[in-house]
N, C-alpha and C positions, 0 to 999 in steps of 0.2 A: 504494500500500500504506500503510495507516494504522499509525502507530507510537504506542505509549503510553509516553511518556518524561517525565522531569522537565526542563522547559524551562530551568531555571536551571543544570542540569548540562551541557547540550549547546549552549547558545547564549550570545550576549552580552547577553541580556535585553531586546533591542529588537525591536520589530515594525516592519516596513518596508512601504511602498507601492512600487509600480513606479516612481514618480518620485523615490524616495529614492536616496541614494548609500550603498553598502555596501562594506566592504573585501573584495572578491572577485576583484580583478584578479590574475592569476597568470602574466603574461608568456606567454600563449597555451599554458600547460602544457608548455613546452619541456623535453624530456627526461623527461617523466613521463606515464604512462597508468594509474596505480594505480587511479583511480576507474572504469576500464573493465575491471578484472580482479578476481577473487575476490569478486564481489558476488552470487553464487548466482542465484536467480530473482527478485531484488528489483526489477529494472527492469521494473515492470508497465506495460504500454502502454494508453493510452486510445484512443478512436476517432480523434482527430486525429493521433496518432502513426502509427497504421497507415495512415491516409489519405495522410499525407505520404510514407511509405515506398512505398506502391503507386504514387502519382502520379510520384514521381521515379525509381523503379526500373522503372516500366512493367510491373508485374506485379500479380497478384491476391493475396489473402490466403492462399490455399491454397499458392501457390508460395513464400511466405515461411516457412510452417510447416516445421519440420524443419531447414531450412538456417540460418535466422536467428531464428526465433521458436519458442516452445514454449507449450503450454497447461498451466496449473496452477490449482489451486483456491485462491482468496484469500478467506478468511472465508466459505466456503460457495459462492462464485460462481466459475465457470470463466472465467479471463481470460488473455490472452496476455502473455508477457514476452520480453525479449531472451534468446536462448540464448547460453551461454558455451561456448567450447572447453575441453577438458580440460587439465590440467597447468598451470594459471595462464596460458594463452595468451590468455584474456580474450574480449571481445566478438568475434563473427564479422565485425563491420564494421571491426575494426582492420586497417590495412595492415601491410606487412612492417617498417615503421619505427615501429610502435606509434602511428600517428596515425589519427584517425577518418576513414574514407573517405566518410561521409555527413554530415559536419559541417554543411553548409548546410541539411539537412533532418533533423537528429537529433531524437530524441524530447524531449518537454518535460522529463522527469526529468533527462536529460543536460544540457539547457540550464540548468536550475535550479541544479545543483550548483555550489558547496557551500551554496546556499540550500535551505530547506525551506518548506513551506506549513503554516500553522497555521489550521485551520478552526474558526470560531466563529460561531454565530448566523446561519447561512445565507450567510456570506461567508468570506473568508480573508485573511490577511496573510502576508508573507514573513518568515522569520527566518534568521539566519546560524548555520550549524552550525560551531562554532569548532574542532572536533577532527577533522573529516572529511577535510580536504585537508592533505597534508603540506607543501605549498608555503609558504614563509615570506615575510615582507615583502610581503604582498599590498597592492595599491593600491586606492583607492576608485574604483568604477565605478557609474554610474547603472544601476539594476536593469533598466529597460526596454531599455537598450542591451545589457546583458549577455544578456538573453533573446533579443533579435534576432528577435522575432516580429511580423510585419505585422498590423495591426489588433488590437493587444493587448487592447483593451477587449472585443472580441467573443470573443477567446480566453479571457480571464479569466471572462467570463460562462459560456462553455461549461464551463470547469473546475469552476465552482461547481455548475452543473446536474448534471454527470456525477458529481461526488463525492457530492452529497447524495442523488441517485437510487440510486447503488450502496449508500450507507450504509443507506438505508431497506430495500433488498432484503436486505442482509447481516444486518441486525438481525432481520428477520422470517424469514430463512432458518433460524434456530435453532428455529423452531416448525413448519417444513415437514417432511413425510415425504420420503423419498429420491426418490420418483418425481416429486413436485411440484417439488422443488428442482432436479432434473435438467431438468425442462421449462422452468423459468424461466432456468436457466443457458444452455440451448441457444437460447432465444428471444433473450436479450441478445447472445449471441455472433453469431447469425445477423443480427439487425437492425442492430447497431451496428458489426460488424467484417466479417463475411463478405460481406454485400450491399454492393456497391461504391457509393461516392459519385460522382456524375457531374459532370464539369467542375470549376469552381473554387469553386462555392458550397457549401463544406462546412458552414458554420454554418447556412445556411438549411435544408439537408437534414437536418442533425442535429436542428434544432429540431422538425421535423415528426416525426421518429422518437421524439424525447424526449416530445413531447406524446402520441403514440400509446401509448408505453410507460406513461406516467403514467395514462392513461385505462384501459388494460388492467389495470394494477396496482390501481386504485381499484375496478374492477368484478369482480375475481376472486372 
């Protein structure tokens, strides 16, 4: 989900690479799960997030919907997000102790926090959201270690491709009629989320779907 904010007001003013150190260490969030509660529908999932959930929970997209995920319109495009329980109980993946039960394969947004991504000129950098986490005395941690994602270079390339493709669709969505926009939303949902990725080669399969979507988008 894209935010339009004043970076000087929400960050320390620095832009980070994955190899940089940032003050994000929080003693493994002991005694705290605030960032997993009261966040509405803001934890929007990308195809990698859903792939990781399906792979590690041994279930398809349809089984995740309703129980753990829901669909909402984000800037004109239908996308999945984590579903929250009512009355401040938070994410459906929190266990009885308020700990994440899918920590090893949690979504990228969750791995990122309290960092954010700043997208510029076809790429992105990381920034530190200074007021989002209530934990004090945070320690410096290298960002790539904090993210804990294997083959981070491939992941970051995917993140760029997905963001800018969605951005292009969302911009042009303002000019589409309702029927055309519904058709594109269903296409993206089916091709990038519902149709399963086979085996362990997510990035290779995503690249093929990405190129097909770009070609279809150019020729519409």
